C-alpha positions as CSV (number, residue, x, y, z in Angstrom):
1,M,155.6,-8.9,-62.0
2,T,151.7,-8.5,-63.0
3,T,149.1,-7.1,-60.9
4,T,147.9,-10.8,-60.5
5,D,151.3,-12.4,-59.6
6,A,151.7,-9.4,-56.7
7,S,148.4,-9.9,-55.4
8,S,148.6,-13.8,-55.1
9,R,152.2,-13.5,-53.5
10,G,150.5,-11.4,-51.4
11,R,147.6,-13.5,-50.2
12,G,150.2,-16.2,-49.8
13,G,152.7,-14.5,-47.0
14,P,150.0,-14.2,-44.9
15,T,148.7,-17.7,-45.5
16,R,151.9,-19.4,-45.5
17,R,152.5,-17.6,-41.7
18,R,149.4,-18.8,-40.5
19,A,150.2,-22.7,-41.4
20,A,153.9,-22.2,-40.0
21,S,152.2,-20.6,-36.8
22,V,149.8,-23.5,-36.7
23,L,152.5,-26.3,-37.0
24,R,154.8,-24.8,-34.2
25,P,154.5,-26.1,-31.0
26,R,152.3,-23.9,-28.5
27,K,154.1,-23.3,-25.2
28,S,151.9,-23.5,-22.3
29,V,153.4,-22.2,-18.9
30,A,150.8,-24.3,-17.2
31,F,151.2,-27.4,-18.6
32,T,155.0,-27.0,-17.8
33,I,154.4,-26.3,-14.3
34,L,152.0,-29.6,-14.1
35,M,154.6,-31.6,-15.9
36,A,157.5,-30.6,-13.6
37,I,155.2,-31.4,-10.4
38,F,155.0,-35.2,-11.9
39,V,158.4,-35.3,-12.3
40,V,159.4,-34.1,-9.1
41,Y,156.4,-36.2,-7.7
42,A,158.4,-39.4,-9.2
43,L,161.8,-38.5,-8.6
44,V,162.0,-37.0,-4.6
45,P,160.7,-40.9,-3.6
46,L,163.7,-42.5,-5.4
47,L,166.1,-39.8,-4.9
48,W,165.6,-40.0,-1.0
49,L,165.7,-44.1,-1.2
50,V,169.3,-43.5,-2.7
51,I,170.7,-41.1,-0.5
52,N,169.2,-42.8,2.8
53,A,170.8,-46.4,1.1
54,T,174.1,-44.6,1.5
55,K,173.7,-44.2,5.6
56,T,174.0,-46.3,8.8
57,Q,170.9,-47.4,11.3
58,A,172.2,-44.1,13.6
59,G,172.6,-41.7,10.6
60,L,169.1,-42.5,9.4
61,F,167.6,-41.0,12.5
62,S,170.3,-38.1,13.0
63,S,170.3,-36.7,9.5
64,F,168.2,-34.9,6.5
65,G,166.4,-37.6,4.7
66,L,167.2,-35.7,1.3
67,W,170.7,-34.9,2.0
68,F,173.6,-37.3,3.2
69,S,175.4,-37.8,6.6
70,D,178.9,-38.1,7.8
71,D,179.3,-41.9,7.0
72,F,179.2,-43.0,3.4
73,V,178.4,-46.4,3.9
74,I,176.6,-47.5,0.6
75,F,178.6,-50.5,-0.2
76,Q,179.0,-51.8,3.5
77,N,174.9,-51.8,3.4
78,I,174.9,-53.8,0.3
79,W,177.3,-56.1,1.4
80,E,175.1,-56.6,4.8
81,T,172.2,-56.9,2.5
82,L,173.4,-59.8,0.2
83,T,174.8,-61.5,3.2
84,Y,172.4,-61.0,6.0
85,D,170.7,-64.4,7.3
86,D,172.5,-66.5,5.6
87,G,172.3,-64.6,2.0
88,I,168.1,-64.6,2.6
89,F,168.1,-61.6,-0.1
90,L,169.9,-63.4,-2.6
91,R,167.4,-66.3,-2.3
92,W,164.6,-64.0,-2.7
93,L,166.4,-62.5,-5.4
94,G,166.3,-65.5,-7.1
95,N,162.5,-66.8,-6.6
96,T,161.5,-63.4,-8.2
97,L,163.1,-64.1,-11.3
98,L,161.9,-67.7,-11.1
99,Y,158.8,-66.2,-11.2
100,V,159.0,-63.8,-13.8
101,V,161.1,-66.0,-16.4
102,V,158.6,-68.8,-16.2
103,G,155.2,-66.4,-14.9
104,A,155.8,-63.2,-17.0
105,G,157.8,-65.3,-19.9
106,G,154.4,-67.8,-20.2
107,A,151.8,-65.0,-20.2
108,T,153.6,-63.2,-22.6
109,L,153.6,-66.0,-24.8
110,L,149.7,-67.3,-24.2
111,A,148.5,-63.5,-24.5
112,T,150.5,-63.7,-27.8
113,L,149.2,-67.1,-29.3
114,A,145.7,-66.0,-27.9
115,G,145.4,-62.9,-29.5
116,Y,147.1,-63.7,-32.9
117,G,144.5,-66.3,-33.1
118,L,141.5,-64.7,-31.6
119,A,142.6,-61.1,-34.4
120,K,143.3,-63.7,-37.7
121,F,140.8,-66.9,-37.3
122,R,136.4,-66.7,-37.3
123,F,135.8,-69.5,-35.4
124,A,132.1,-69.7,-33.7
125,G,131.9,-68.0,-30.3
126,R,134.3,-65.6,-30.4
127,R,132.7,-62.6,-29.7
128,A,131.8,-64.4,-26.4
129,I,135.5,-65.1,-25.4
130,F,135.6,-61.1,-26.3
131,A,133.2,-60.3,-23.3
132,V,134.7,-62.9,-21.0
133,V,138.1,-61.3,-21.9
134,L,137.0,-57.3,-21.2
135,G,135.4,-58.8,-18.3
136,A,138.7,-60.4,-17.0
137,I,140.4,-57.1,-17.6
138,A,137.7,-55.6,-15.4
139,V,138.2,-57.4,-12.4
140,P,141.3,-56.5,-10.0
141,G,143.3,-58.9,-9.1
142,T,143.6,-58.8,-5.5
143,A,139.3,-59.7,-5.9
144,L,140.4,-63.1,-7.1
145,A,143.4,-64.1,-4.7
146,V,141.7,-65.4,-2.0
147,P,139.1,-67.6,-4.4
148,T,142.6,-68.7,-6.3
149,F,144.0,-69.6,-2.5
150,L,141.4,-71.3,-1.4
151,M,141.6,-73.6,-4.8
152,F,144.9,-73.8,-4.9
153,S,144.9,-75.3,-0.9
154,Q,142.4,-77.9,-2.0
155,L,144.8,-78.6,-4.5
156,G,147.6,-78.8,-2.4
157,L,149.8,-76.2,-4.3
158,T,150.0,-73.1,-1.7
159,N,153.1,-72.6,-0.2
160,T,155.1,-73.8,-3.6
161,P,156.7,-71.7,-6.2
162,W,153.1,-73.1,-8.4
163,A,150.9,-71.3,-6.5
164,I,153.0,-67.5,-7.6
165,I,153.7,-68.6,-11.5
166,I,150.1,-70.4,-12.2
167,P,148.1,-67.3,-11.6
168,S,150.7,-65.3,-13.0
169,L,150.5,-67.0,-16.7
170,I,147.1,-65.6,-17.2
171,S,146.9,-61.8,-18.7
172,P,144.3,-60.9,-19.5
173,F,145.1,-57.0,-20.9
174,G,147.8,-58.5,-22.8
175,L,145.7,-61.0,-24.4
176,Y,143.4,-58.2,-25.2
177,L,146.3,-56.0,-26.4
178,I,148.1,-58.4,-28.6
179,W,144.7,-58.8,-30.2
180,V,143.9,-55.1,-30.9
181,Y,147.6,-54.5,-32.0
182,A,147.7,-57.8,-34.5
183,V,144.2,-56.3,-36.4
184,D,146.1,-54.2,-38.2
185,S,149.9,-54.7,-37.8
186,V,149.6,-58.1,-39.5
187,P,147.8,-57.9,-43.2
188,T,145.7,-60.5,-43.7
189,E,146.3,-60.5,-47.4
190,L,150.5,-61.7,-46.4
191,L,149.4,-64.4,-44.4
192,E,146.9,-66.0,-47.2
193,A,150.7,-65.0,-49.6
194,A,152.0,-67.6,-47.4
195,R,149.3,-69.9,-47.0
196,M,149.3,-69.8,-50.8
197,D,153.0,-70.9,-50.6
198,G,152.3,-74.1,-48.4
199,A,153.8,-72.7,-45.6
200,G,151.9,-74.0,-42.0
201,E,149.8,-72.1,-39.5
202,F,152.8,-72.2,-37.2
203,R,155.7,-71.4,-39.7
204,T,153.7,-68.6,-41.1
205,F,153.8,-67.6,-37.5
206,F,157.1,-68.1,-36.1
207,T,158.5,-66.4,-39.3
208,I,156.2,-63.6,-40.4
209,S,153.8,-63.0,-37.8
210,I,155.7,-62.8,-34.6
211,R,158.2,-60.3,-36.3
212,L,155.7,-58.0,-36.9
213,L,154.1,-58.5,-33.8
214,A,157.5,-57.8,-32.5
215,P,156.4,-54.7,-30.5
216,G,153.4,-55.4,-29.1
217,I,154.7,-58.4,-27.8
218,V,157.6,-56.9,-25.9
219,T,155.4,-54.3,-24.7
220,V,153.0,-57.7,-23.5
221,L,156.5,-58.5,-21.9
222,L,157.0,-54.9,-20.0
223,F,153.7,-55.3,-18.5
224,T,153.9,-58.9,-17.4
225,V,157.6,-58.8,-16.0
226,V,156.6,-55.2,-13.9
227,A,153.4,-56.9,-12.6
228,T,154.9,-60.0,-11.5
229,W,158.0,-58.1,-9.8
230,N,156.0,-56.0,-7.7
231,N,153.5,-58.9,-6.9
232,Y,153.1,-58.5,-3.3
233,F,149.6,-59.7,-2.2
234,L,149.1,-63.3,-3.7
235,P,152.5,-64.4,-2.7
236,L,151.7,-62.9,0.6
237,I,148.4,-65.0,1.5
238,M,150.2,-68.2,-0.9
239,L,153.6,-68.6,0.8
240,S,154.4,-69.3,4.7
241,D,157.7,-70.8,3.9
242,P,160.3,-67.8,3.9
243,T,162.7,-69.9,1.5
244,W,159.9,-69.3,-1.3
245,Y,159.3,-65.5,-0.8
246,P,159.9,-63.0,-3.7
247,L,161.9,-60.1,-2.9
248,T,158.3,-57.8,-2.5
249,V,156.9,-60.0,0.6
250,G,160.8,-60.8,2.3
251,L,161.8,-57.0,2.5
252,N,158.5,-56.5,3.9
253,Q,159.2,-59.0,6.7
254,W,162.5,-57.3,7.3
255,N,160.7,-54.2,7.6
256,A,158.5,-55.8,10.5
257,Q,161.8,-57.0,12.2
258,A,163.1,-53.7,12.2
259,T,160.0,-51.6,13.3
260,G,158.3,-54.5,15.8
261,V,158.2,-54.2,19.6
262,S,161.7,-56.4,19.7
263,A,163.1,-53.9,16.8
264,Q,166.3,-55.1,15.3
265,P,168.9,-52.8,13.5
266,I,168.2,-53.5,9.9
267,Y,166.7,-50.5,9.0
268,N,169.0,-49.5,6.8
269,L,169.2,-53.1,5.2
270,V,165.6,-52.6,4.6
271,I,166.4,-49.4,2.2
272,T,169.2,-51.0,1.0
273,G,167.5,-53.9,-0.1
274,S,164.6,-51.6,-1.3
275,L,167.1,-50.0,-3.9
276,L,168.5,-53.2,-4.9
277,T,164.9,-54.5,-6.0
278,I,164.2,-51.5,-8.2
279,I,167.1,-51.7,-10.3
280,P,166.4,-54.3,-12.4
281,I,163.0,-53.0,-13.1
282,V,164.0,-49.6,-14.2
283,V,166.7,-51.4,-16.5
284,A,164.4,-53.3,-18.1
285,F,162.0,-50.2,-18.5
286,L,164.3,-47.8,-19.6
287,G,165.7,-50.7,-21.9
288,L,162.5,-51.6,-23.6
289,Q,160.7,-48.1,-23.2
290,R,161.1,-47.4,-27.2
291,F,159.2,-50.9,-27.8
292,W,156.7,-49.5,-25.4
293,Q,155.8,-46.6,-27.0
294,S,156.0,-48.0,-30.5
295,G,153.9,-50.7,-29.6
296,L,151.2,-48.7,-27.7
297,S,150.8,-46.1,-30.8
298,A,151.1,-48.9,-33.7
299,G,148.2,-50.7,-32.5
300,S,146.3,-47.6,-32.3
301,V,146.9,-46.6,-36.3
302,K,145.7,-48.2,-39.0
303,Q,148.3,-49.0,-41.6
């Protein structure tokens, strides 16, 4: 072995060790404690909800909130929740599914079409539309609820499903997300090649572009489904007929009945109904989580 080889190996050893130490994840006790606090903060309310859904009305007020009581009646609570007041909970569930399928599904479709068009076509007024979309994102939905109610009341659409579905069809954030994602995820050269082969714009979109946009579409779908499922203020001011209530407003009505002056013994049904309400959205979020993560990261990385 020559002196040069020995010296180069001596220099290479520490260099490799330094590189390995840089690539190795660093452990942070403070960050671990902070994340543990966030996990506890997120899971304790859910744990409280699951535990108290197993109790009777009396057991709710006579036992510790984060532990089970002597009576385990979760199946009885579920049955009473589904059958109480002639099964109105199932009607509210059907209304919520209607608003989600039509409203959130339509919002995702419109956001995908508009965002893709703004990303891949050049036309006059494009920058003005961009400014309007950003401004719409900055305006909270609650600020538009009262003007929307006044407009819908003049049109005679209040206290109908359209009062919830039509506002849910507009998703400025979803449009912006698809717009940003489509800029890099759909290569312009691929679209030009499809056009040269004689494919029309609709065929190009539904056979090529929509597959490349799939993570972004699922991301927007997840956001719109969660927003529509948890929508409370708009249905509260738009609807007065309980048969058109979504689950959020219906459960709040039950809660008012359970805690009012002439309180009814249905507080256990309120808790059980709340548990049944969050199960579908939790399942949807966990099922679409991988698309959500990839959709957020792919839109920020240039391919």
